DRENLO-936870 format. One record per residue (C-alpha): x, y, z; residue in one letter. Coordinates in steps of 0.2 Angstrom, whole numbers, plus 5000, padded with zeros to 4 digits. Example, Ala and Ser with C-alpha at 12.3 -4.5 7.8 and 13.67 -1.06 7.14 Angstrom:
BEGIN
506249785039A
506849955036S
This chain:
BEGIN
506950425105M
506850595113S
505350655122S
504250795114P
504650965120P
503651045134R
502251155127V
502051315138T
500851455137A
502251565129G
502451435115D
500551425113A
500251605111G
499251685097V
500951725088L
502751665088P
503851795096A
505551805089P
505951955099D
506451965117R
505452055130P
506052215137T
506952185153P
505852205168R
506152355180P
506852315197P
505552295211G
504152245199R
503152085204R
503551935192S
501751895190F
501352055181W
502952135174P
501952275166G
501052285149W
502552355140R
503752225147H
502652075142L
503251955128P
502251985112R
501451815113D
500851845131A
500252025126R
499251965111D
498451815120T
497851935134L
497152055122F
496251915113L
495551855130L
494952025134A
494052035117V
493251865120I
492651925137A
491952085129W
491051985115T
490251865127V
489751995140L
488052045132P
487551855131H
487751835150V
485851885154P
485251745143Q
486651615147L
486451485160P
487451525176L
488551375174W
489051435156C
489451615162S
490551545177L
491351415166L
491851545153T
492551665165A
493551535174G
494251465158V
494751635152L
495551685169L
496451515169W
497151545151R
497651725156A
498651655171R
499551525160L
500051665148A
500751775162L
501751635170L
502251555154N
501651395161A
501151235152A
499451215144L
498351085150P
498350915142G
497150865129R
496150745140W
495850885153V
495050985139V
494050845133I
493450805150A
492850985152V
492050985135L
491050835140L
490450915156I
489951075146A
488950965133G
488150875147G
487651035156L
486951105140T
485850955137W
485350965155Y
484851145154T
484051145137H
483550965134R
484450975117T
486051025109L
485151105094L
484151265093G
484551445096K
484751445115E
485751275116A
486751315101G
487351485108I
487751415125T
488751275118F
489751385105V
490251505119I
490851355130A
491751285115L
492651455111M
493151475129A
493951295129L
494751325112K
495851465121T
496651315130L
497251245114E
498151395106L
499651295100R
499751365083A
499151505073R
497751405065R
497051375083D
496951565085A
496051585068F
494751465074V
494451575090V
494351725079F
492951655068F
492051585083L
492051755090G
491351835074F
489951695074F
489551745092I
489451925087V
488151875074L
487151775087T
487051925099Q
485852005086F
484651855088L
484451915105Q
484352105103S
484652235090Q
484652385101S
485852525099L
486952485114L
487152305108I
487552365090A
488952485097V
489652345109A
489752225094M
490552355083L
491952365097V
492052175097S
492252165078V
493552295079W
494452195093G
494352035083L
495052115067L
496452195077T
496952015084A
496751945066L
497952085060V
499152045074L
499151865068A
499751915051H
501152025057M
502451895064P
503952015061V
504552115076G
503352175089Q
502052285081P
501052385093S
499252365097L
498952545091K
499652505074H
498652345072A
497052435078A
497352565065G
497552445051L
495952355056S
494952515058A
495452565040R
494952395033A
493252405042A
493052585035L
493452525017L
492152385019G
490752495027A
490152575011P
489752395003I
488852345019M
487852505019A
487352475001L
486852295005L
485852355019F
484952485009V
484652384993L
484652194997F
482852134996P
482052095012R
481151935010I
480251895026G
480351805038P
482251805036L
482251985042W
481151955057G
482351935070L
481851935088P
482052095098Q
482652135115D
480952195121S
480152025118I
480951955134S
480052095144K
478252075151T
477052155139G
475152155136L
474451975138S
472951885132S
472451855150S
472351955166M
472451915184T
472352035199L
474052115200G
474652075183S
474352255175V
475152335191A
476752225188R
476852285170L
476552465175A
478152465185Q
479152445169D
479652615162D
480152545146G
479452605129I
477952515122A
477652615107L
477952785099R
476652885089M
476953035078R
475353135073F
475153225057S
474053355065G
473553405082P
473753285097L
472153195104P
471653255121P
472553165135A
470853085143P
470453015125D
472152925123M
471452745124Y
472452615115L
471452465114R
472352295117G
471552125122P
469752125126V
469451995140L
467651925141G
467851755149S
468051745169F
468351585179D
468351675196G
470251705196R
470851745178E
470151845164W
470351785146K
469951825128R
468451735121L
468851625106P
469251715090T
467751725078P
468051625061P
467951785051F
468351975053P
467052085060A
466552155043T
465851985038R
464951935053T
463952095054G
463952095073R
465352225075G
464552375067R
465652525069L
465052705066Q
466452835066L
466153025069S
467153175073G
468853225067P
470153095061A
471853085069Y
473153015057A
474652945065Y
476252845062E
476552705075M
478152615079T
477652465090L
478952375100E
478852185100P
477352115109Q
476851935115R
475151935108T
474351945091T
473352105096V
473852275089L
473552415102P
472852545091L
472052715096L
470252695097E
469452675084A
470152635067S
469252595051P
469452425044D
469652485026S
470252635016G
471752745019A
471452745038G
471552565041A
473252495047P
474352415033R
475752305040L
477252255030D
477152075026G
475752035038M
473852025038Q
472852115051A
470952125054F
469752195066R
468652075076R
466952095083D
467552165099D
468552305090L
470152215093Q
471452225079W
472252055077Q
473751995067T
473951825059E
475551785070R
476251855086P
477152015085L
479051975087T
479752115077E
479752305079R
478352375067L
478052545059R
476452575050F
475152715048N
473352715054A
471952835058E
470852845073A
469152925076H
468952965095L
467052975093Q
466252815088F
464852685092R
464952505089Y
464152335093G
462352275091P
460952395096T
459852255100E
460152105112A
460751945103D
461451775108A
463251845107S
462951955123L
462651795134Q
464551775135D
464751935143Y
463451895157L
464251735163A
464951725181L
465751565188P
464651485201P
465251485219G
466451635217Y
466251805226N
464551775234P
464651935245R
464952045230T
463451955221L
462451985236A
462952165236W
462352185218A
460752105222A
460452225236A
460752365225L
459552305212R
458152285225R
458252475229E
456652555221P
457652675211R
458652535203Y
457352405201A
456952445183Q
458552545179A
459452525163G
461252495160A
461852675160R
461052715177V
461752555185L
463452595178A
463452775185V
462852705202A
464252585203V
465552715198L
464852835211Q
465052705224H
466852685219I
467152875221A
466252895237N
466652735247S
468452755252G
469352655238Y
471252685236G
472252685220Y
473952595223T
475352505213L
475552385228E
473852315233P
474452155239G
473751985236T
471851955236Y
470951795239G
471651635245D
473051535237A
471951485223A
471251655220G
469451625227H
468351765232D
469751895227A
468352015221I
467452005238D
469052045248E
469352195237F
467652265234W
467052245252L
468552235264D
470252315259R
469652425245K
471452455239Q
471952415221G
472552455204F
471652485188C
471352295185E
470552275202H
469252415199F
468952355181A
468652175186S
467552215201A
466552335190F
466252205177V
465752075190V
464552185198V
463752245182L
463552065176R
462752025193A
461552165189L
461152085172G
462152205162V
463352135148P
465052195152A
466852155149R
468652205153V
469752295140V
471652305142T
472852415133G
473752585136Y
472952755142Q
473952915141G
475752955135A
477153065141D
476653245141P
478153305130S
478653255113L
480353175110I
481053195093D
479253235087G
478553075094Y
477253035108V
477952905119I
476852775127V
477752675140R
477352515148N
476952615164S
475452675155Y
474652495154A
472852505159H
471252405161A
469552485159W
467752415156A
466452415143E
464552385146Y
463152355133W
461552455133Q
460152435120P
460052565106G
461852615109T
462952465109G
464552455119W
465052605130T
466752635138R
466752655157A
468352685167D
468252645185P
469952715188T
469452885184A
468152885198A
469452845211V
470952935203S
470453065191P
472253135188E
472752965181R
471552985166I
471353165165G
473253215165R
474053045160S
474953035177R
475352855179S
475852785196L
477752755198A
478752645210P
479852735222P
481552785214P
483152695218G
484652775227F
485552835211V
483952915203V
483552995220S
485353065221A
485353135203L
483653215206D
484353295222T
485853365213V
484853425197S
483053385196P
483053405177N
484753315173L
483953135173L
482453185163A
483653275150G
484753125149L
483353005147R
482553115133S
484153135124G
484452945124W
482752905119E
482853025105A
484452945099L
483752775101N
482152825091N
483252875077R
484052705077W
482452625077N
481652725063Q
483152725051T
483852555054V
482752425064L
481152475055T
481952495038Y
480752375028S
480252315011R
479052465009N
480552585014S
481552504999Q
480152524987L
479852704993D
481752734990L
481552674972L
480052794970K
481052934975S
482352884962L
480952914948G
480252734947M
478352744946K
477852564951S
479452484957P
479552294961S
480752174969W
481552144952E
481952324950D
482752324967L
483752174962A
484352254946Y
484752414954L
485852314967L
486752214954I
487052374944S
487752474958V
488852324964L
489552304946S
489852484945A
490752484962A
491752334957S
492352424941I
492852574950V
493752474963A
494652374950A
495152544941G
495752624957W
496752464961A
497552464944W
497952654945W
498552644963D
499552484962R
501252574963R
500752634980R
500652454987Q
502152394997D
503252544994P
504852445000W
504552314987T
504352454973R
505952534979L
506852364979A
506252334961T
506952504956R
508652474964M
508852304956R
508352364939L
509552514940G
510952404946L
510652274932Q
510852414919R
512552434926L
512952254923G
512752204941I
511952034944A
510652104957A
509251974961E
507551994970A
508151904986H
509652024988H
509552135003A
510252315002P
511852255011R
512052114999A
511852234984L
513152344992A
514452204992G
514052164973L
514352354969V
516052354978R
516452194969Q
515952254952A
516552434953R
517852444967G
518252624973E
517152704960S
515652624967G
516052664985A
514752804987A
513352694980L
513852554991A
513852675006S
512052725001L
511452545001L
512252515018D
511352665025T
509752595018L
510052425026D
510252505043R
508752605041Q
507752455035R
508252325047Y
509152415061G
508352475078P
507252625078G
505952685066A
505852595050R
505252735038K
505552745019L
507152835014P
507053025012S
506953114995A
508753164997N
509352984999W
508352944983R
509053084973R
510853034979A
510552854974F
509952904956E
511453024954R
512652894958E
511852774946L
511952904932R
513752934937L
514252754936L
513252734920A
514252874911R
515852804917Q
515452634909A
515052714892Q
516552704879P
517452864875R
């Protein structure tokens, strides 16, 4: 029995290659003969490997390091085998690497199921599958694994850049798929790419229709966003945490006001309210069992003009909505979220029923002048007087000394708060993004070191120390985190609030008034609050170089990109169920429902199907023009009594004509020989010209007249 043939990378390419490669020019290295001189199977394999690498590339930041290295190594190995026309590795080698990849996936994720583990393992599988491209069906497996990986990328991010990158990946995979269905000759990549682009464009209207009308039934549409992996507002705070967030220049939210903009010093967007302090970390107090409107302790009195706005909120880690202070909890001004409940707590926080893992767009209203909270002391205020025993003794002693001064012995909350703010303004405190670490390794006595020794800090240092001192003075106080200020210029009509505007301030309670805002940062750095000038880390080398060449270039590029990205967010990522119902209303429906949306979708798809079927019936003669021409030639010859069959090539038909008509059919046979050379010979394979067709029809008529009896 003969041994099986040796399988090489050339034999295992994406497609069989009946044609021979173009001879390599002299002097060219054998490893890389040049793209035009590669055999077709090697060329198609290299193209597919490049598309796979491009598809996997956006996953690299989320992949384990070993998976990225394994994928890159396997793809480079496969490319080398294709170039050298070397043998593919044996099956046991592939199985061994597969077992190693499975073990590493289990070691990394502690499971083979779930999103992260599944994506890791699928990418490893696709890379290993390229080592088994022994038949066209193996290539099809790689194609469809590639399409699946494109889909999984949108589980990680739905940004505009990712969408463009994945569109290129789909185009490349479709091009490879077209090449796999073109086994004859050596079709160029340009030709295959054009066919795939036309196919994608034909399907684009259907996909757009499904996007606009297919009912969005949450939470199927609530895919995680790219921003969720970034640091955001947290439900707790340690000294230095807000400073780290403020070094991120990414966008936290966008606001578009229907009227005038609020003054910059009043742009406070309230986030988590932190009332519990253990000496090192500030945390939120437990959520009350009912919204504030039911407990009666969160009374809110709104006054002054109302500022109506639309907010597009990037994904957050918490369940708190950072709204402009302060919003009513009922009526048209209350925020209404699509598919999610939100309510206002006693501490004026707006809380949702689940973490915000989607980009949200909603409308709300704010009154910058307001009063809220109990006007008389009650048991709820005791939580805002608590201090951990044994922490920061020097700061507590400083507060006790202040209280012993005659002018402050009987002073109220407001007088004491003003005294502490004046101390901050006049005692050499500095505002910095890099205050360093305070306290010992466990964070003990950090407030002591900041308040009395180094005096360098960011907003959370000042807010924390201010609240600790007021509590030591017997004044209920708490820390509030959120955002303060926004970019000074509008972009595409929107006010942009960045993570660098993350801020921490304080609130204290006074009888007869309730809770009052106090911002210690304004005492040490008035421009931070008054002009919305946040601190920024030193720019890198590239940014510094661009600023040197053109100071406005970088700002202009960033503004243009953010405007484009905002359009993408507004029109695509935040397109919701409410947007679909608004579309139906614009079409004349007074009270549209999901049933109406489904009926409209079915009707439009049915109409599109009828139109497509009609067009296909009308245009059927344009399909496969060579086949149509062969059919016309065969029928014409059959009318002359020549036994032409569908399998006969033009050369065979020419022989039949000579056999049946002799010298009288020489001209017609010559035309058929010309067509055969044009169809199967070297050079361009175009359809015959109109002159050839007229000559062929003329010879058919001439022979038909000769056959008629006289």
